[in-house]
BATOR-999697 format. One record per atom (N, C-alpha, C, CB): z, y, x; residue in one letter. Coordinates in steps of 0.1 Angstrom, whole numbers, plus 5000, padded with zeros to 4 digits. Glycine has a CB too. Example, Ala and Ser with C-alpha at 12.3 -4.5 7.8 and 13.67 -1.06 7.14 Angstrom:
BEGIN
507849435132A;507849555123A;507849675132A;509049555113A;507149785128S;507149895137S;507950005129S;505749945141S;
END
This chain:
BEGIN
333572932167M;334772862170M;334672812185M;335072752161M;335772822192I;335872762205I;336572632204I;336672862215I;335872522208R;336372392207R;336972342220R;335172292203R;338272312220I;338972272232I;339572132230I;340172382234I;339272042239S;339771912239S;340971902248S;338771802244S;342071842244L;343371832251L;343671682254L;344471892243L;344071662266D;344571532270D;346071542267D;344371502286D;346471492255V;347771512249V;348871432257V;347871472235V;348371322264M;349371242271M;349571282285M;348871092270M;348871382290G;348971422304G;350171502306G;347671502308G;350571502319G;351771582323G;353071512323G;351871702314G;354171572326D;355471512327D;356071482313D;356371592335D;355571562303F;356171552290F;355271522278F;356871682286F;353971512281G;352971472271G;352971552258G;353171332267G;352971492246P;352871562234P;354071662231P;352871472222P;355171642237E;356371722236E;356071862240E;357571662243E;355171882250V;354772012255V;353372052250V;354872022270V;352471962251V;351071992248V;350872042234V;350171862250V;351471982224I;351272022210I;351972152207I;351771912200I;353172182210P;353772312208P;352972422216P;355172322212P;352472382228G;351672482236G;350372512229G;351372422249G;349772412223A;348472442215A;348772522203A;347872302211A;349972502197A;350272592185A;350472732189A;351572532179A;351072762201K;351272892206K;349872962209K;352172902218K;348972882215A;347672932218A;346872972206A;346872832227A;347072882195L;346372912183L;346773032176L;346572792173L;348073072177E;348573202172E;347773312179E;350073212174E;347573302191R;346873412199R;345373412196R;347173402214R;344773292194H;343373282193H;343073192180H;342773212206H;342973252169P;342773182156P;341473112155P;342973272144P;340473142164D;339173092164D;339072962172D;338173192168D;340172902176I;340172772183I;340172652174I;341272762193I;339372552177T;339572422171T;339872322182T;338272372163T;340972242179F;341372152189F;340972002186F;342972152191F;340671932197L;340371792196L;341471732205L;338971752202L;342371652199L;343571602205L;343371452208L;344871622197L;343371422221Y;343171282226Y;344471222231Y;342071272237Y;344971122224G;346271062228G;346670952219G;347371162229G;347870902221Q;348370792212Q;348870862199Q;349570722219Q;348170822188S;348370902176S;349870882170S;347470842165S;350470772173D;351870752168D;352770852175D;352270612169D;352470892187K;353270992194K;352871132192K;353170962209K;351671152187C;351271292184C;351671342171C;349671292186C;351571252161E;351771292147E;353171352144E;351571172138E;354271302149P;355571362147P;355671502151P;356671282153P;354971542162F;354971672167F;354071762159F;354571682182F;352971712155L;351971782146L;352571822133L;350671702144L;353471742128E;354071772115E;354871902115E;354971662110E;355271942127R;356072072128R;355172192128R;356872062141R;353872172130F;352972282131F;351772262122F;352472302146F;351972302109P;350972272099P;349672352102P;351472312085P;349772472107K;348572552110K;347772482121K;348872692115K;348372422131L;347672352142L;347072222136L;348672312153L;347872152127R;347372032121R;346072052113R;348471972111R;345972172107A;344772202099A;343572242108A;345072322090A;343872272121N;342772312130N;342672212142N;343072452136N;343072092139A;342971992150A;342571852144A;344271982158A;341871772152T;341571632149T;342271552160T;340071602148T;342871442155V;343471342165V;342571232167V;344871302159V;342371192180H;341471082184H;342370982192H;340271132192H;342670872186H;343570772192H;343070722205H;343870662182H;343870722215C;343570662228C;344870582232C;343170772239C;344670452234E;345870372238E;346270392252E;345470222235E;345370422261V;345670432275V;346070572279V;344470382284V;347170592286A;347570722292A;347670702307A;348870772286A;347070802314I;347070792329I;348370842334I;345870872335I;349070762343G;350370802349G;350170912359G;351070682354G;351270992361M;351271102371M;351171042385M;352471182369M;351570922387D;351570862401D;350470772404D;352870792403D;349470762395E;348370662397E;347370722407E;347670632384E;346870632415K;345770672425K;344470702417K;345570562435K;343670792421P;342470822414P;341570702412P;341670922422P;341470612422S;340570492420S;341170402409S;340470412433S;342470382409Q;343170302399Q;342970362385Q;344670292402Q;343070492384A;342970562371A;341570552366A;343270712373A;340570552375L;339170532371L;338970392365L;338170562382L;339470302372R;339270162368R;339970132355R;339770062378R;341170182353R;341970152341R;341570242329R;343370162344R;341170372332G;341070462322G;339670502318G;341770582325G;338670462325R;337270502322R;336870462308R;336270442332R;336470562300G;336070532287G;337070522276G;335170412287G;338370492280V;339370462270V;340670552271V;339770322272V;340870612282S;342070692284S;341970832277S;342470712298S;343070892274S;343071022268S;342471122277S;344471072264S;342671112290M;342171202300M;340571192301M;342671172314M;340071072301W;338671052302W;337971102289W;338370902304W;338571072278R;337871102265R;337871252263R;338471032254R;338971322268A;338971472267A;337871532275A;340371522271A;337671472287I;336571522295I;335171492290I;336671472310I;335071362285D;333771312279D;333371402267D;333971172275D;334371452260A;333971542248A;333271662253A;335271582241A;333471712265V;332771822271V;331371782275V;333471882283V;331271662280K;329971612285K;329071592273K;330171472292K;329571542262D;328571512250D;328471632241D;329071392242D;329171742244G;328971862237G;329871882225G;327571872232G;330771782223T;331771792212T;332771902214T;332471652210T;333171922227A;334072032231A;333472122241A;335371962236A;333972242241D;333472342251D;334172342264D;333572482245D;335472292264V;336272292276V;337372182274V;336872432279V;337872122284A;338972032284A;340072082292A;338471892289A;341372052287V;342572092293V;343471972295V;343272202285V;343971952307S;344971842310S;345971892319S;344171722315S;347271842317A;348371862326A;348571732335A;349571902319A;347671642334G;347871512340G;347671512355G;346871412335G;347671392361N;347471372375N;346271442381N;347371222378N;346471532390T;345371612395T;344271532402T;345871712406T;344571432410G;343571352417G;342771272407G;344271262427G;343471212397A;342771142387A;341871232378A;343771062378A;342371342375L;341571442367L;340371482374L;342471562363L;340471512387M;339271552394M;338271442396M;339671612408M;338771322398A;337871202400A;337171182387A;338671082404A;337871182376M;337171152363M;336271272359M;338271142352M;336571392362A;335771502359A;334471492367A;336471642362A;334571462380M;333371452388M;332471332384M;333771432403M;333171222381F;332371102377F;331671122363F;333370982376F;332371192354C;331871212341C;330871332340C;332971232331C;331171442346L;330371562344L;329371582355L;331271682343L;329671532367R;328871552379R;328871692384R;327371502376R;328571712396T;328571852402T;327271922398T;328771852417T;327272052398M;326072132395M;325072112406M;326372272393M;323772132403Q;322772122413Q;323072222424Q;321372142407Q;322972172437G;323272262448G;324672272452G;322772402445G;325672222444I;327072222448I;327472082454I;327972252436I;327972082466E;328271962473E;329671912469E;328271982488E;330672002468R;332071972464R;332572072454R;332971962477R;333372022444P;333972122435P;335172192441P;334372042422P;335672282434A;336872362439A;337772382427A;336472492445A;339072392430I;340072442419I;340372582422I;341272352419I;340172672412A;340472812413A;341672842405A;339272892409A;342572922411G;343772962404G;343773112402G;344972922412G;344573162393I;344773302391I;346073342397I;344773342375I;345973442406W;347073482415W;347573622411W;346673482430W;348873632408P;349373772405P;349473852417P;350773762398P;349073972417T;349174062429T;349674202425T;347674082435T;349874282435A;350374422433A;349374502425A;350674492446A;348174462425R;347074542418R;346774482404R;345874552426R;347274362402G;346874292389G;346774142391G;345574342383G;345574092392E;345373952394E;344173932403E;345173872381E;344173822411S;342973772419S;342673632416S;343273802434S;341473592419V;341073452419V;341173392433V;339673432413V;341873282434V;341973212447V;341473072446V;343473212452V;340573032455L;340072902456L;339672862470L;338772882446L;339772742474D;340172622467D;341572602468D;339372502471D;342272552458I;343772532459I;344072382458I;344472612448I;343172302463G;343572162464G;342472052461G;344572142455G;341272092457A;340271992454A;339571942467A;339272052445A;339172022476T;338371982488T;339172012500T;337072052488T;339671912507I;340371922519I;339371932531I;341371802522I;339372052537G;338372082547G;337072122540G;338171952556G;336372222546A;335172262540A;334272332551A;335372372528A;332972302550D;332072362560D;331672502555D;330872272563D;330872572562A;330472712559A;329672712546A;329572762570A;328772612544K;327972622531K;328872602519K;326972512532K;329872512520Q;330772492509Q;331672612506Q;331672372512Q;332072682517L;332872802515L;331972912508L;333372862529L;330672912512L;329773002505L;329672972490L;328373002512L;329572842487D;329572802473D;330772842466D;329372652472D;331972822472F;333172872466F;333173022463F;334372832475F;332673092472A;332573242470A;331673272458A;332073312483A;330573212457L;329673232446L;330373192433L;328373152447L;331073082432M;331673032420M;332873122417M;332072892421M;333673162427G;334773242425G;334373382420G;335573262438G;333273432425G;332773562420G;332373562406G;331673602429G;331773452402A;331373432388A;332573422379A;330473302386A;333673352383M;334873342375M;335573482374M;335873242382M;335573552385A;336173692384A;335473782375A;336173752398A;334173772374R;333373852364R;333673812350R;331873842367R;333873672348A;334173622335A;335573662331A;333973472334A;336473662340L;337873682337L;338273832337L;338773612347L;337773902346F;338274042348F;337274152343F;338574072363F;336074102339D;335074192333D;334774302344D;335574262320D;334374262356I;333874352366I;332574302371I;334874362378I;331674402374D;330274372377D;330074302391D;329474492376D;330874352401S;330574302414S;331974282421S;329674402422S;332674172419P;333974152425P;333874142440P;334574022419P;334974192446T;335074182461T;335574042465T;335974292467T;334973992475V;335373852480V;335773862495V;334173752478V;336873792498G;337373782512G;337573642516G;338573862513G;337373612528L;337573482534L;338973482540L;336473442544L;339873392536L;341173382542L;341073332556L;342073282534L;341773402565N;341573382580N;342873412587N;340373452586N;342973382600V;344173412608V;344173552613V;344273312619V;343173632610G;343073772614G;341873832607G;342973782629G;341873962607A;340774032600A;339574052610A;341174172595A;339774042623E;338674062632E;337673952631E;339274062647E;336373982634E;335273892632E;335273782642E;333973972633E;335973802654V;335973702664V;337073592662V;336273762678V;337973612652K;338973522649K;338573412639K;340273592644K;339373302640G;339073192630G;338273082636G;338373252618G;338272972628N;337372852633N;335972882630N;337872722626N;335072792635E;333672812634E;333172812620E;332872712642E;333772732611E;333272722597E;333572852590E;334072602590E;334672912592V;335073042585V;334173152591V;336473072587V;333973152604K;333073262610K;331673242605K;333173252625K;331173122604E;329773102599E;329673132584E;329372952602E;330673102577A;330673142562A;330673292561A;331973082555A;331373362569G;331373512569G;329973562572G;332273562579G;329273502582R;327873542585R;326973522573R;327373472597R;327073402566L;326273372555L;326473472543L;326573232550L;327773512541L;328073602530L;327573742533L;329573602528L;327673782546R;327173912550R;325673922548R;327473952564R;324973812551E;323473812550E;322973792536E;322973712559E;323873732527A;323373702514A;323073832506A;324473622507A;323873932507D;323674062500D;323374042485D;322474132507D;324373982478L;324173942464L;324574062455L;325073822461L;323874072444D;324074182434D;325474172428D;322974182424D;325774042424G;327074032416G;328274002425G;326873922407G;328274032437L;329374002446L;329374092458L;329273852451L;330474142462T;330674232473T;331474162484T;331274372469T;330974132495Y;331674062506Y;332574172513Y;330773992516Y;333874152513Y;334774242519Y;334974212534Y;336174232512Y;334974082538G;335274042551G;336473942552G;335574162560G;337073922563F;338273832564F;339473902559F;338473792579F;340373822552V;341673872547V;342673772553V;341673872532V;343973832554E;345073752559E;345973712548E;345773822570E;347073632551G;347973582541G;348573692533G;348973492548G;348973802539D;349673902531D;348773982522D;350274002541D;347473962524D;346474022514D;346473952501D;345074022520D;346973832500L;347073762487L;347873842478L;347573622489L;349073882482G;349973952473G;349574092471G;351373952479G;348974152481K;348474292479K;347374302469K;348074352493K;346574202467G;345474212459G;344274292465G;345774282446G;344174272478T;343174342486T;341774312481T;343174302501T;341474192476V;340174162471V;340374092457V;339374072481V;339274082450D;339274012437D;339273862438D;338174062428D;338673812449V;338473672451V;338773632465V;337073622447V;339773542467V;340073492481V;339573352482V;341673502483V;338773322493V;338173192495V;338773122507V;336673212496V;339073002505T;339572912516T;339372772512T;341072942519T;339672682521E;339472532518E;340772482512E;339072452531E;340772362506G;341772312497G;343172292504G;341372192491G;343172252517F;344372222524F;345172352525F;344072162538F;344572452531T;345172582533T;345572652520T;344272672541T;344672642510G;344872702497G;346072642490G;343672692489G;346172512490N;347272442483N;348572482489N;347072292483N;348672482503I;349872522510I;350272672506I;349772512525I;349272762506A;349572902503A;350072912488A;348272982504A;349472832479L;349972832465L;351372792464L;349072752457L;351672672470K;353072622469K;354072712476K;353072472475K;353672772487A;354572862494A;354872982486A;353972902508A;353873032479A;354073152470A;354973122458A;352773212466A;354673002452E;355572972441E;356972942445E;354972842434E;357172882456G;358572862461G;359272992465G;358472772473G;358473082470T;359073212474T;359473292461T;358073292482T;358673282451A;358973352438A;360273292432A;357773342428A;360373162432R;361573102427R;362873142435R;361472952426R;362673142449Q;363673172458Q;364173312455Q;363273152472Q;363273412454M;363673552452M;364373562439M;362373642452M;363873492428A;364573502415A;365973452416A;363773422405A;366173342424N;367573292425N;368473382434N;367473152432N;367873442444F;368673542452F;369073662443F;367773592464F;368173712435L;368573822426L;369673782416L;367273872419L;369473662411K;370473612401K;371873602407K;370073482395K;371873552420M;373173532426M;373773672430M;373073452439M;372873762435A;373373892438A;373973972426A;372273972445A;373273962415M;373774032403M;374973982397M;372674032393M;375373852400S;376573792395S;377773782405S;376273662389S;377573842417R;378573822427R;379873912425R;377973862441R;379674032421T;380874122419T;380774182405T;380974222430T;381974242401L;381974312388L;381074432388L;383474362386L;380974512399M;380074622400M;378674582399M;380374702413M;378274462405A;376974412404A;376574382390A;376774292414A;377574322383K;377274282369K;377074412360K;378474202363K;377874512363I;377774642356I;376374702359I;378874732359I;376074702372G;374774752376G;373574682369G;374574742390G;373774552367Y;372674472361Y;372474512346Y;373074322361Y;373674552339L;373574592325L;372674712324L;374974612320L;372774812334F;372074932333F;370574912337F;372675042342F;370274802345A;368974782351A;368274662345A;368974772366A;368874602334R;368374472329R;366874482324R;369174422318R;366474602319G;365074622315G;364174602327G;364874752309G;364474662338A;363674652350A;363674502355A;364174742361A;364874442354F;364874302359F;364074212350F;366374252360F;364074242337R;363274162327R;361774172331R;363574212313R;361374292334M;359974312338M;359674232351M;359674462340M;360574232360L;360374162373L;360274012370L;361474192383L;361173962362R;361173822359R;359873772352R;362373782349R;359373862344E;358073822337E;356973822347E;357773922326E;357073922357K;355973932367K;355973802376K;356174052376K;357273752379L;357373642388L;357273502381L;358673642395L;357073512368D;357073382360D;355773312363D;357173422344D;355873192369P;354673112372P;353873062360P;355072992381P;354573062349R;353873012337R;352673112333R;354773002325R;352873242337K;351773342333K;350473312339K;352273472337K;350473252351S;349273222359S;348973072359S;349373272373S;349472992349N;349172852349N;347772832344N;350172782339N;347172732350G;345772692346G;344772712357G;345372782334G;344572602365G;343572592375G;342172552369G;343972502386G;341172622373V;339772602368V;339072512378V;339072732365V;338472402373F;337672312381F;336272382381F;337572162376F;335772422393L;334472492394L;333472402401L;334672622401L;332272412397G;331172342403G;330772222396G;331572302417G;331272202384L;330872082375L;330072132364L;332172012370L;329372032358N;328472062346N;329372062333N;327371962345N;330272152333G;331272162322G;332572222328G;331472022315G;333372272319I;334672332323I;335872242321I;334872472316I;336672222331V;337972152329V;339072242335V;337872012337V;340172242328I;341272322332I;342472232335I;341672432321I;343072252347K;344272172351K;345572262349K;344172132365K;346472212340S;347772272338S;348772212348S;348172272324S;349772282352H;350872222359H;351472112351H;351972332363H;351772002357G;352271882350G;353671912345G;352371772359G;354471992351G;355872012347G;356072132339G;356772012359G;355072202334T;355272332327T;355772302313T;353872402326T;356172412307D;356672402293D;355572452283D;357972492291D;355972462270A;354872502260A;354272632263A;355572502246A;355072732268E;354472862270E;353472852282E;355572962274E;353872782292G;352972762304G;351672682300G;353572682315G;351772582291Y;350572512287Y;349672602278Y;350972382279Y;350272682270A;349572782262A;348772872271A;350472862253A;349372912282A;348673002292A;347372932298A;349573042303A;347572802300A;346372722305A;345272722294A;346772582309A;345672712282I;344672712271I;344072852270I;345372672257I;344872952272D;344273092273D;343173102283D;345373192276D;343373042295V;342373042305V;341172972301V;342872982319V;341272852295A;340172782290A;339372862280A;340672652283A;340072922271Y;339473012260Y;338573122267Y;340473072251Y;339173192277D;338473302283D;337273252291D;339473372293D;337373132297M;336273082305M;335073052296M;336672962313M;335272992284V;334272962275V;333673092268V;334772872264V;334573182264K;334173302257K;333273392266K;335473382253K;333573392279N;332873472288N;331673402296N;333773532298N;331373282291G;330173212297G;330273172311G;328973292294G;331473122316L;331573092330L;330473002336L;332973022332L;330172892329T;329272792335T;327872862337T;329072672325T;327472942327K;326173002328K;326173112339K;325773072315K;327273182341K;327373272352K;327273212366K;328673352351K;327873092367I;327773022380I;326372972382I;328772902380I;325772912372E;324372862373E;323472972377E;323972802360E;323573092371N;322673202374N;322973252389N;322973322365N;324173262393D;324473302407D;323873212417D;325973322409D;324073082415L;323472982424L;321972992424L;323972842420L;321373002413K;319873012412K;319473142419K;319473022397K;320073252417N;319673382424N;319873372439N;320473492418N;320973302443Y;321173292458Y;320073212464Y;322573232461Y;319773092458H;318773002464H;317373062463H;318872862458H;317173132452A;315873202451A;315673302462A;315673262437A;316673372465G;316673472476G;316473422490G;317873562476G;316773292491R;316673232504R;315273172507R;317773122506R;314573152495E;313173092497E;312273192502E;312673042483E;311473152512S;310473242518S;309073192514S;310573232534S;308273282509P;306873252505P;306073202516P;306173362498P;305273102515V;304373052525V;302973092522V;304572902527V;302373172530G;300973212528G;300373242541G;300973342519G;299173302541P;298473322554P;299273402564P;297173402551P;300173492559E;300873582568E;301973502575E;301373702561E;302573402568T;303773332573T;303473192577T;304873332562T;302273142574A;301973002578A;301872992593A;300672952571A;
END
């Protein structure tokens, strides 16, 4: 069984979305057991609608719910040890759960996850990795908002962690990794990105193939399996892509309803438009993975619906099922082992 703890009070809608989302995920993955952390009087009315979920879940009452607008420091002071968000994460720390999922305040969730789980040995800063739909399928993009600004060593860590996630998610032996830059030429970019490129070229890792620099349009093309950047740039790229997808969907909708001939044309092409709508649906790629911690935490969009929340649970399930944490630990160990030089008579 895969044990998943949920911050039921997190997000814009709390139990109204979290519990139906969990029920949808359970239909797809019958081997899940849920630990629901939240205000029991608000959870139970929704659980009554889903008897199968009720039979595969335990409710743990938490009086405190972290608000979407709370500062991380305030959330830590008020919610440490008692909030639904903290206790969902703490269940991963004590081994009660395999992974935690929350749609709550991103800053508070990251602060609590770092405070509770701590970063892995050798990792200076965690990253949030997202699944990005592309022309070729899907890619992993990180960091999309956890670490604002990153030096070369941190970008290297992101590449190692992103590569491990791609292997866990896409079942490929040696995913290609690219550094997001203002150009593909080696002379372009700031010093941190150029130095990270040098480190990746010299690393020559078995489970990772360094492609080189990639540009913004490579995100949609799916040029590489993993795109690495720092959190400021990554978050802007993510929000810009989501906004563009919504804009294109609205443009198509307006164009198809403008004239009678357009409406008739839509009737003949509605199957193709349905496929396009599904491809552009941001719910399909919902679920950011916190990487670099001693445990797995998944961040769902706060404003998503039940289908989107179920997608975040799907990501959580896949990360546990495919041993994400162990893959990252092994990659970090192999990289650092390769950097150690034996000291003996020849090298002393």
